[in-house]
N, C-alpha and C positions, 0 to 999 in steps of 0.2 A: 759669244763671238770671239774671234781668235787671237787678237793682238797679244794677250798675255802669254800665249803659247810660244812666242818667238823672242823672248828676252835673251840677250847675249852681250858680247863685249861692246857692241855698238851703243846700246843704252848706257852701259856702265861708263863708257868714254865720255858721252855727252854730259852725264850727271857729274862726273869727276871734274870736267871743265868748270862747272858752276861752283862746286865745292872748293876748288882750288882758288877761285877768286873771292869767295866769301860773299858774293853779291847774289842774293836770291830774289831780289825785287826786279821786275821787268823794265822799269824806267830808271834813267839817271845813273849815277855812279860811273860815269864814262871811263875814267882812268882806271879805277879799281877793277873793272870787269875785264880789262885787257882784251877787248875786241870780241868777247863772247856775248852775243845777243840771241839767246835761244828762242824766245817768243817771236821776236822780229824775224829771225831766219825762218822759223816754221811758217809764219804768215806769208813770206815771200814764196817759199817753195809750195805751199798749199795753193796759192793763187795760180802759180804756173801749172801745177798738176791738174787743176780742174778748169782752167781757162776762164778765170774771173778777174775783174780789175782789183777788187779790194777784199782782204780777209782780215778778221780781227779775232785773235785767240782770247778765250775767256775761261772761266773757272769750271763750267759744266755745260752739258746740253740744255739743262733747265735754264741756266743763265743765258745761253744763246737765244732761247725762245723769248725770254723777258726783254733782252736787248733788242731783238728784232721787232717785237710788238711796239716798243717805245719808239724806236727809230722810224717805224712806218706810220706813226701817228695814231696807233690804236689806244683808246682810252675809255673813260667812264661811259657806260651805256652802249658802246659799240658792240654789235653782234658779230661773232666770228664763227663761220661754219667749219666744223671739225668732224672727223670720223669717230665712231664709238670704239674702234679698235686702234689703240695707241697706248703708249705708256702714259700714266696719269699726269705726268709733268706737263704735257701739252695743254691739258685742261687747267691745271693749277696756274700756269703762267698767264693764261687768259684771265682767270678770276683775279689774280693779284694785280693785273693791269687795270682792274676796274671794269673789264669788259665781260661779255656774256657768251659763253660757249653755246652753240646751237648745233645739234648733232644731225648730220646727214647720213644717208645709207651708204654702205660699202657694197662693192660687187666682188666677183671672184678673183680680182687682183689683190684682194684683202685691203684695198684702199678706197678712198672716197669714189663714189659712183658719179661721174660728171652728169649723167642723165637724170640724176635725182636732186641736183643742187637747186634747181628752180623751185622745187616743192618747199624748201625751207628758207627761201629768200624773203626778206621783209625790207621795209624802208630803213630799218636800223642796221642792216648788214653792211659792215665795213670791209671785211676781208674773208678770204677762204684760206684755210690752213691745212692742206693735204699732208698726210704722213706716209712716207714711203716705208712700209712695214716689212720686217723680216727680210731685209736685204734687197728688195726689188721695188719696182716703180709702180706708182699710180698711172692712170691714163692722163699724164701731166699735160700733154698737148691739148686735149679736150678741156681740161680744167682751166688752163691758161686762156684758151679761146673764150670760155664762159666769163672769166674775170675781166678780160679786155672788153668784151661786149657790154658787160654790166657796169664797168667802171669801178671794179673792186680791186683791192690790194691782194696780191698773191704772195704768201709767205710759205716756204717749204720747210717742213720738218723732215730732214734727211738723216736724223740721228742714228737710225738703224740701217742706213743704206750708203754709208760712205764708200766711195769707189764704184758705186753703181752709176749707170748712165741710161739715157734714152736717145736712140738714134745718134749716138756719138757725142751727146752733150751731157755733161755731168749733172746728176741729180743735185738739187739745191741751187741751180743757177738759172732756173726758168722764171722766177718771180723777182719782186723787189728785194727780197732777202731770203737767204737760206740758212739753215741751222744744222750743225753737226755735233755729235757727242763723241768724246774720246775717253769715256769712263773705263772702269776696269774690265768690262766685258763687251767692248765694242770692237769693230774691225781692226782699228789701231787704237792704242790706249796711251793716255798721259798719266794713268792712275785715276785722276780726276781732271777733266778738261772738256772744252768744247770750242766751237768757232762759229762766227757769223760771217756771211759773205754777201757781196752785192756788186753790181756794176755801176751803181749810182754814187757819185762822189758825196753829195749832200747826205744821203742815207748813211754812208760810211762814217762821215764826220760825226753824225749823231750817235752812231753805234759806239765809236771809240770814246766819245765823251761820256755817254750815259754809263758805260761800263767802268768808269774811273772818276766818279763823283763830279762829272761835268768838266773835267780838265780839257782845254783845247789842244794841249800837246804841241804848242808853238814855241819855238825858241829852245835854248839848251839849259834853262834854269827852271826846274819844276816849281820852285817856290814863287816864281814870277808869272806862272801861267794863269790865264784868265779862265773863268767858268761861265760860259754862255748859257748853260742849262744845269738843272739839278740832275743828279744821277745817283748811282749806288756803287758799291765795290763788287764788281764781278771779275776782278783781275785774276790771272793765272800766275803762279810762281815760275821762276826760271827752272826750278827743279822738275816740275811737272812738264813744262815745255820741252825740256831736254829729253825726257823719256819719249815724248810724242814725236820729236824731230827724228830720232833714230827709227821709230816705228813708221813714220811717213815714208822714209826711204826704203822700207821693206814692202810697201803696198803692192807692188806688181807681183812679187813672189806670193804674198798672201792671197791675192785674188786668183792667180793661176792655180794655186794649190786647192783653194776652196772649190773652184769651178770643176776641177778634175774629180775631186772627191764627190761632189754633188752629182755629177754626171754618172759616176759609177753606180751610186745608189738609185738614181732615177732609172737607169737601165734595168736594174734588178727588179724594180717595182712595175715597170711598164708591162701592160697586158694582164696584170693580175686582176681577178674579178672584183668589181666594185671600186676600183681605184681610178681617180681622175685628178690630174695635176692642176695646181694653181694656174690661173691665166697670167701670162707674162707679156705685156705689150711690146717688149723688146728683149727676147731671151739673151741676146748677146750682151746686154747691159746689166744683167743680174749679177750682184756681188756674191751671191751663192752662200750666204750665211745660214740659210735654212732650205730644206726640201719640204714644201708644203703641198698637201694633197687632200682630196675630199673623199669621204665615204658617202654611201647613198642616203644615210639618215643619222640623226643625232645619237641614237642608241648604238649604232654600229661604230661610230667614231669614238664614243666614250669607252665602249667595251674593248676596242682595239688598242687604244692608248693604255688602258689598264693591263691588258695582256702583254703588251710590249714591255711595260715596266716589270711585270712578273718574270718575263723571259730574260731580264738583264739588259735590255736595250735602253740605255740612258739617253737623256737629252730629248725626250719626246714631250711635246707641249700640246695640251688640249685647252686652248685659250678660252673656250666658253665657260669653263669653271675656274679660270685664273683670276686671282684677286687684284692684279696690277694692271692688266692690259685690255680688259673689256668692260664696257659700261655695266653689264648685268650685275657684277659683283662690287660695284663702287658705292657701297652703302654710305660712306662718308660724304660723297658728292650728293647723293640723293637727299641727305639730311642737311647739306651745306654746313657740315660740322667743321669748325675752324677754331683756332686759338683765340681769335678776336673777330668782331663783326666785320664782314666784307662789304664793299660797295654794292654788290649784287643784292644783298639782303635788304637794301633800302629802295630797291627798284620795284615799282608796281607791276612792271611787265616781265618780270623774271620768269623763266620756265620752271615748271614743276618737274625736276629731274626724276623723281620717283615715278612719274606718270609717262615718261618718254617710252614710246613703243617703236621699235625698228624691226619689223618682221623680216625684211629682206636680209638685214645684217645678221639677225639671229639664225636664219636659215643657212647663211654662209659660214659663220663661225661655229655653229653647232655641229657642222659636218666636217670641220677641218682639223687636221693634225699637222704639226710642224716638227720636223726633225732637225736638230742642230747639227751643223757640219763642222768638224774639227780639223785643224791643220796637222795635228800630231799623229793622226792615223797612219799606220804602215799598211803595206799590201795585205798582210794577214788580218789586220783589224778590219779593213774594208771588206774582205771576203767573208769574214765571220759575221759582220753586221748585215751584209746583204743576204746571207743565208738565213739569219735569224728573222729578218723582216719578212722574207718570202715564206718561211715556215709558219710564222704566227698568223700572217694574213690568210694563208691557205687553210689553216686550221679553223679559222673563224668564218670562212666563206660559206 
């Protein structure tokens, strides 16, 4: 994803502000920082940009997931419904919270299928955690309706879809909590960073405290702050926040460029034999980081992805064989391989992840290819890529 493609004087200026003060810590040192509060400013502008009451910047998207789970009361033995297509961090955060990931089927949105949630619901289900994958949205309205009807917590993983929306409302703002990632290859980047957002004041207070060893952040003397709860250190540095602040201010340009480039390639593929595009519940809200499409079968998708690679078309992903993003290849999860014993390993009702079967999801991911969209492409690059795609697809038809 493209944030790193647009580094310029804006990022250098924000970083230099921090270096000139010598204050890299996001809290305190009020006089020394000379009015520069990069994390705090980022949070204010983020809230304004996505229309949410509260934002808290943290050290990574993984940290954002852990903070959200804790702030929403997810703990030992709680079951959390998640998709099998996501970055593994979604599952790791649940396990490290002491909770139990339960996999639901995905549909051709590449996200959780709301019509299949009932099938994995149990009395231990606490929350549903949909992931807006590859820049676009799940059927989040139907998922929210399901959660509301069943009395479940809704936590959104929008780490891969910052800037996306559904019917004009930002992804990440439909549930009790939303999570974003600003790592080195996300839509905007802090280098390493993330954010949690919510419209609920109490949830926000728990988020901000849990991310900073339980500090209540009341008053102007950090040493006198109280600690209403236990927490961890998920703080972001002012240097990382400075990079992200400059990037956030470029978001509209990033989205406009991505959408134009994606549309150009989508038009090139439209009408080609055997090609069918991913389902987008709201095409206007797609952040356009990937162009995802389906082939008629697994063999065709695998063959086409290999042929595109041989033809020099980079940035093509066949997720079904990917080690990071699909359950099929998560051998460490299937073995519950960990540096130390986890709470789930003491639970008699834990799932056997090696035995999980998700035929609908396999059928979806097995036929899918995703093409990364870059900001740096010029007109000649787009024309060449469009020609390459059409030629390779026609040759294999």
